[in-house]
N, C-alpha and C positions, 0 to 999 in steps of 0.2 A: 445382216446375217454373220452369226458368229462361225468362226470356225476354228475349234477345237481338236489338237491334235492330243491323242491319250497313250499312254504305253502303260503296263500295269508288269508288278513282279506277285512272285506267288513260290509257296513252301506247299508241299507236301505233308499229308500224317504220317509220321513215320511207322514205319511196315507192321514193325511189332504192335502197334498199336490198334492197328488195321482186327476188325472182326477173322475167325480164324478162316469162316465159311469165304468171307469177301478174298483172302489171299488165297484158297484151294482154286477161286473162280480166277481170277486174272492171271494165274500162271499155268493154270492146265493147260497141257496138250503144249507149251513150249520147251524148248530146248533149255540146256543150260545160263546162255548168254545172252538170249532174249528174257530168262526170267529176271537176272539179274537185272538188266535194263528196266525191267517193269516194276522194280522193288526200289528201284534206283526214282521213279520220274513220276510221283505222287504229281509234284506239282506240277505237270501238264494237263490234270482232270480236276474238272469243280468238283469229281465227287470225290476224292480223294486227297486235293487241295484247299487253299484257301488264297484270299485277295491278301499281301500285305503291305503295297504300296500302288497311288495310283499317282501317275505324275497329269498333268492337262495343261496347256499354252496355251491361249486365244491369242491367232497369230493378227488379230485386227488390232489389239492393242498392247500386246507384249506382255501380256502379267501373266503367271503361272502358279500353279498350286500342287505341293506335291500333299498327300494327306496318307498316310501311314499305319501301321498297328503296330502298337506296343504291349506285349499281352502282360496282362493281369490291369491295364490303365480304365476305367470306367466312366473318367470324365472326357469328354472331347476339349483338348487345348488345341490353341492357335497360338500362330507366330508371325510376325511379319518382318522379312529384311525384304529392303528394296522392292523392288516388283514381283518381288518371290512370297505364297505364305506356304505357311507349315501348318496343315492341320495332324494329331495325333490322337488316337483311342483305341474303338475294339475295330473290327471289320466290321460289322452292321453300321457304326456311327460315319467308319470314310465312305460306305457305298451310301450311306442317307445321305453325306455331302455332293458326292459325287454327282447325283444327277441331280441336283440343284441348279451345275449347269448349264443343263440342257434350255432354251427355246424349243417352238416346235419346230422352227428352218435352221437347224446350227447342224454345223456337217462336221460330220465325226473321220476325222481323220488318223490312220493308224498303217503301220506297216505287219501286215498279217492280221489286221484285226476282226476279220472276216470270219477267219477259221480258228483265232484263239482269243482274242481280246471281248471280240465284244459276247460271241456266248459262255465265256465265263465272267464276265460284269453280268450279266442277265440270270446265267443261274445261279450262283453264287448270292445276288440279292433277292431270288424267289426265295432259295435258301433259308437266308435270313427273316421272311416275312415283309420282304420289300420289292413295293409293285414297280418296275422299271420304267420309265417316263418315256420309252419309247425303242424299237425294233432296232437293235445295232447290229444287226445280220443283216436284212433288207433283200430288196429282189438284187440278184447275185449279178446282173451285168450291167452296173452302175458306179458312176461315183459322187452319186450324192442322191442322198443325205448322207450313205455313206461310203469315205473315200477310202481304199484299201490298197496302200502302194507299192505294195508287190503283186496286187491283177494288173496293176498300172503298168509294172514292168516288165508281168509275163504275159500280158494280153489275156489276163482272163482263165492262164490255163493252156492256151491253145501253144507257147515256144516248149522245144523241146527241156524237159526238165532236166534232164542230165548236161548239154550243152549250154543252158542258160540257169544254171544251179548256182545260186546267191542268195547272200543275208542280208541284212538290215548295215553291216560291217561294210561287207564288199561294194554295193551298192552306194555307200558315200561316199568311199573312198572314190569311187570312179567318178562321181560326179562333185568331186571335191570339196566334201561336207567333214570336216573333223567329227571324230565318234569318240564317243564313250569307251569305248574298249582300250584297253592296253595290257603290257606284262600282266598276262594270269591274271588280268580284270575281265568277267565277263558274265553270262546269265550264270553261268553253274555256280558261282560264289558266292552268286547272295542267298542260296540256303546256310552253306555254310556261316556269313554273314549276321544271318536271325538268331543259330543258335548260340553266336557270341554276342546275343544284342546289342548289336551295332544297326538301329533301326533305322538312325539320321541318315547313316554313311548310303542303306538302303536307297531314303527318299531321294537324295542325293544325284545317287546313278541313276536312277527312274527318270529325272527330269534333267538328266544329259540325254539319255536315250529318246524322250520327247522334245528335246531343242535339236538333234542330231533328225529327226523324223520331220522338224518343222523344216528345217532348211532342203532338206529332201525333197519337201512339198514343193516350194518355193522355187525349186530348181524342172519340177516336170511339169509345173501347174499349167506354165504359157505354150510348154513344148509338145505335150503328150493328152493333155486331161481335155484342152481345148477339141478333142475329138468325140467325146462321151455328150449326148444330146444332154442329157440329165443334169451334165454340170455347166453346159454352158447355157442351159437355160437357167439356172443357179443363178448363175453368174452374172445374166443380162438383170434379173427381175432385180437383185441387189444393188446392180449400175442403177436403171432404175428410181430405186429407191431412194440413195444416196440424191441427186438429181433435184426432186421434189423435197426431200429435207431442202437441200440448199437454195432451191428456188423461192422459198417461203421467206416473205420479206418481213423484217425483224424492224421493230421500233427504234429510233435513234436514243442513243446513250439519254441525251440532256433531255428527252422527253418523259424517260424511264426515271430518271433522276426528279425530273419537276411533280411529278402523279406521286413517286414516294414523301416527296417535301411536304403535297400538300397533305395527303393521307396521315402526316405526322399531326398536323399542323390541325387536322380536322378530328381526330383522336385524342390531342389535348386538350382542344375547349370542350368536348363532351365529357373527358374524365373528370374536367376540373385542375385548377392549378398547382395541386398535391398531386397529381398519379403521374405515375412513369408513364411515357408514351410508348404505345406496344402494335405493331403495323401484322396484323396478320393475313395470310395470303388472304382469305377470302372475304376480307375489308378494302385491303388492296384492290380484287377483283371491282368491286362494288364502284368503287371510287372511280376504276378506271373506265368502269363500263359509262358513268354520268361523263365523263369528260369527253369520250367519245360518239356519246349518245347522239339521238333522233334530233338532239333542240329544242326538246319541250320542257315545260318546265317542271323543276327539281319539287318532288314531295318534301313535306319538311319533315326530319328525320325526328320519331319522338323521343321525349328525354330520356327515355329509361332507355335508349339503344345501346 
């Protein structure tokens, strides 16, 4: 089972670029303070903003990928740096790559993903003509396949919101996890960076948030998540699958080497002394079948085989 930790960064369409009717609708009935806040909050709505970075970490193998938008770039570009991969292109291109990460039973791990990241990813995908691979919101009271750490720590909203007020940065600090937040550096900086063309730096910032979320997940999984039935059942299924794979007998290496050698010699005899022996997967499988077969006499291989 893949355990994918996800975070996104978004920006809003500049207020003056919105349709006049839309602007009127959005601030109708608001006081001056709330109207100003609405003008600045475009990046919080998939109807007024778009995704400019998606960070993904696979907890099982530690590999990570940052997918980020570069305005005007029409071709998807891929760059590898150690265990980290960078992909840049249009919003549509990075969304298409994002959905390729998911298997049917992958766990979607976020902080506030049920209210923000999941719906935003699904709606922006639909707007770009991409069919989401799965529902990233799903059943409200479960931690698998959608695991929202914010809901883990507020027990699905049952705690007092004022007394239990926290964000990712605060939760990480309390649990001893280093965060990406520094002096003057937080999500509010993203739009300024974007307008300044600092797209790769946004991707790195996004991945740092994903790293912090992954470490927070590792802290709470054995202590809080185990009480949730869906989560516990999924963990047990994954453990059984691992045990079944590990219990499967493997052929000794010496036997594999002898099969390979025999296959090469057979290929050489069939192709003639002038040919370079090439062992195909299907050819090797045939030889293996004959070596461990029923003991019946082998049929003569036609000279044209």
